[in-house]
C-alpha positions in Angstrom: 9.8 3.2 -14.6 11.6 2.2 -11.3 11.7 4.9 -8.6 13.4 5.0 -5.2 10.1 4.8 -3.4 9.3 1.5 -5.2 12.8 0.0 -4.3 13.1 1.3 -0.9 9.4 0.9 0.4 7.3 -1.4 -1.7 6.7 -4.7 -0.2 6.6 -8.0 -2.2 3.8 -8.2 -4.7 2.5 -4.8 -4.0 1.9 -3.4 -7.6 3.3 -0.1 -8.9 1.9 1.5 -11.8 4.1 4.2 -13.3 2.5 6.6 -15.7 4.8 5.0 -18.6 6.9 2.0 -18.8 9.5 2.3 -21.7 9.5 -0.9 -23.8 13.3 -0.9 -24.0 15.2 -1.4 -20.8 18.3 0.5 -22.2 16.2 3.7 -21.9 15.4 3.1 -18.1 17.2 5.6 -15.8 19.6 3.9 -13.2 18.9 5.4 -9.7 20.6 5.4 -6.4 18.7 4.4 -3.2 19.1 4.8 0.4 18.8 2.0 2.8 20.5 0.5 5.6 23.7 -1.4 5.2 24.5 -4.5 7.3 28.1 -3.8 7.2 28.2 0.0 7.9 25.3 -0.6 10.4 23.7 2.7 9.1 21.8 4.3 6.4 23.8 4.5 3.2 23.7 5.3 -0.5 23.6 2.1 -2.8 24.2 2.5 -6.5 23.1 -0.1 -9.1 26.0 -2.2 -10.5 24.3 -3.9 -13.4 22.1 -2.8 -16.3 18.5 -3.4 -16.5 18.7 -5.7 -19.5 21.2 -7.9 -17.8 18.8 -9.9 -15.5 18.6 -13.5 -14.4 20.8 -15.9 -16.4 22.8 -12.9 -17.8 20.2 -12.4 -20.5 21.0 -9.4 -22.7 17.6 -9.1 -24.2 16.6 -5.4 -24.3 12.7 -6.0 -24.1 11.1 -5.0 -20.8 8.0 -6.9 -21.7 7.0 -9.7 -19.4 10.4 -9.9 -17.7 11.8 -10.7 -14.2 14.7 -8.2 -13.6 17.5 -8.9 -11.3 18.6 -5.5 -9.8 21.7 -5.3 -7.7 22.7 -2.4 -5.6 26.1 -2.0 -3.7 26.8 0.0 -0.8 28.9 3.0 -1.7 30.6 3.4 1.7 31.9 -0.2 2.5 31.8 -1.5 -1.2 30.9 -4.9 0.1 27.2 -5.1 1.2 24.9 -5.7 -1.7 21.1 -5.6 -1.9 19.3 -7.4 -4.8 15.7 -7.0 -6.0 13.8 -9.3 -8.4 11.2 -7.1 -10.2 8.6 -8.4 -12.6 7.3 -6.2 -15.5 4.1 -7.5 -16.8 3.5 -8.0 -20.8 1.2 -5.0 -21.1 4.0 -2.8 -19.8 1.8 -1.1 -17.2 2.7 -2.7 -13.9 5.8 -3.7 -12.0 6.1 -5.5 -8.6 8.8 -7.3 -6.6 8.8 -11.1 -6.5 11.7 -11.3 -4.2 14.5 -9.4 -2.6 17.6 -10.0 -0.5 18.1 -9.3 2.4 14.4 -9.8 2.9 12.0 -6.8 3.4 12.6 -5.6 6.8 9.7 -6.1 9.4 10.3 -2.9 11.6 8.1 -0.6 13.4 8.4 3.2 14.0 9.7 3.6 17.6 7.1 6.3 18.6 4.3 4.0 17.1 5.5 1.1 19.0 5.6 2.8 22.1 2.2 4.4 21.7 0.6 1.1 20.6 2.1 -0.6 23.6 -0.1 -3.8 24.0 -1.4 -3.4 20.5 2.0 -3.4 18.7 2.0 -7.2 18.3 -1.2 -6.9 16.2 0.3 -4.1 14.3 3.4 -6.2 13.7 1.2 -9.1 12.1 -0.1 -6.6 9.7 3.5 -5.8 8.8 4.2 -9.4 8.1 1.2 -9.9 6.0 2.0 -6.8 4.2 5.6 -8.0 3.6 4.3 -11.2 2.1 1.6 -9.5 -0.2 -1.4 -10.7 1.8 -3.4 -7.5 1.5 -6.7 -8.8 3.1 -4.8 -9.9 6.1 -2.8 -6.7 6.4 -6.0 -4.6 6.1 -7.7 -6.7 8.6 -4.8 -6.2 11.2 -4.4 -2.5 10.7 -8.3 -1.7 10.7 -8.3 -3.7 14.1 -5.6 -1.6 15.5 -7.6 1.5 14.4 -10.8 0.4 16.0 -9.0 -0.4 19.3 -7.1 3.0 19.6 -9.5 5.4 17.7 -10.9 6.7 21.2 -7.5 7.3 22.6 -6.3 8.9 19.5 -9.2 11.4 19.1 -8.9 12.3 22.8 -5.1 13.1 22.5 -5.8 15.7 19.8 -8.0 17.9 22.0 -5.0 20.0 23.3 -4.0 20.7 19.7 -7.4 22.0 18.6 -7.5 25.9 17.8 -9.3 27.7 20.6 -12.1 28.9 18.3 -13.0 25.1 17.6 -12.0 23.5 20.8 -15.7 23.7 22.3 -17.2 22.3 19.1 -14.7 19.4 19.0 -15.4 18.6 22.5 -19.1 18.4 21.8 -18.3 16.2 18.9 -15.9 14.1 20.9 -18.7 13.3 23.4 -21.0 12.0 20.5 -18.0 9.6 19.5 -18.5 7.9 22.7 -22.1 6.9 21.9 -21.1 4.8 18.8 -18.9 1.8 18.4 -18.5 2.2 14.7 -15.0 3.7 13.8 -16.0 5.3 10.6 -18.9 7.2 12.5 -16.5 8.4 15.3 -14.0 9.7 12.5 -16.9 11.3 10.7 -18.0 13.3 13.7 -14.6 15.1 14.2 -12.5 14.7 10.9 -13.7 18.4 9.7 -12.3 19.9 13.0 -8.9 18.4 12.8 -6.3 21.2 13.6 -4.2 22.8 10.9 -1.2 21.3 12.4 -2.2 17.9 11.5 -3.3 18.6 7.8 -0.2 18.7 5.7 -0.8 20.8 2.6 -4.3 21.0 3.6 -4.8 17.4 3.4 -7.0 15.8 6.1 -5.4 12.4 7.2 -8.8 11.5 9.3 -10.9 12.0 6.1 -8.6 9.7 4.0 -8.6 7.3 6.9 -12.6 7.4 6.9 -12.6 6.6 3.1 -10.2 3.6 3.4 -12.1 2.2 6.3 -15.3 2.7 4.6 -14.1 0.9 1.5 -12.7 -1.8 3.8 -12.7 -5.3 2.6 -15.3 -4.7 0.0 -12.3 -3.8 -2.2 -12.1 -7.7 -2.4 -8.8 -8.3 -4.1 -5.4 -8.7 -2.3 -4.0 -6.0 -4.4 -6.6 -3.4 -3.4 -6.6 -4.3 0.0 -2.8 -4.2 0.0 -3.0 -0.6 -1.1 -5.6 0.3 1.5 -3.5 -1.3 4.3 -0.5 0.6 3.3 -2.6 4.0 3.5 -4.0 3.1 6.9 -0.6 2.2 8.3 0.9 5.5 6.9 -1.9 7.7 8.2 -1.7 6.1 11.8 2.1 6.5 11.9 1.8 10.1 10.6 -0.9 11.1 13.2 0.7 9.6 16.2 4.1 11.0 15.3 2.8 14.4 14.7 0.7 14.3 17.9 3.7 13.4 19.9 5.9 16.0 18.3 3.4 18.7 18.7 2.9 18.1 22.3 6.7 17.7 23.1 7.2 21.2 21.1 4.4 22.7 23.2 5.9 21.3 26.5 9.5 22.6 25.5 8.0 26.1 24.6 6.2 26.2 27.9 9.2 25.2 29.8 11.4 27.7 28.2 8.9 30.6 28.7 8.4 29.7 32.4 12.2 29.9 32.7 12.4 33.3 31.2 9.7 34.7 33.2 11.2 33.3 36.4 14.5 34.8 35.7 12.7 38.2 34.9 10.7 38.1 38.0 13.8 37.4 40.0 15.6 40.6 38.9 
């Protein structure tokens, strides 16, 4: 049914399809969430203060079918700041989505991503706005444009992270990417050479990105495009953050080793 991820991360009208939705709201598990508190000015735990079956108008009907639920969460630190989520459950009991929330869904960017995107960050923010309002086609278009604009720089930045035995092969493939303007073709040339450090649990983010971009706007519906847009956003954020962290770690390691060797040489 309701999950932390759905409450904390899903934008308005982005559909969530659990494996099973119990027809009786009294069987739904009440969960805590972790979000920012405007009073405490920090991330806090929020607990739900009402029952699922006490929604708008204090209706005590226990059926989940075709309902809009009013979910109220109170900050457990200050005991005063409340977040509310209005969640629709369809009559087929296979889909739920937010139709409203207060305070509104935050339009915020990851700091590393914003700094790296620089002049492109305004376009990325437009994608976030579209996503927050459930405009999947618009969000996908903005995130795709960002990917097309930064793909060359992104692929160049990976070179230093490639394992030595694959570095020469990657550089050859990288040169080939310069000869095409099609983003999917660029990714296809290098995606199988991605370093292990950028493949969590063996999953290849460039491979997924290639798939999402290839499907593109042919997904047609706002709902499908909204899912694709969210995947592209998540992959870009992950790749950029991992590249930055890996390079910073390597820099710190090199600096520490140099310092130790200098001290040893001075003895």
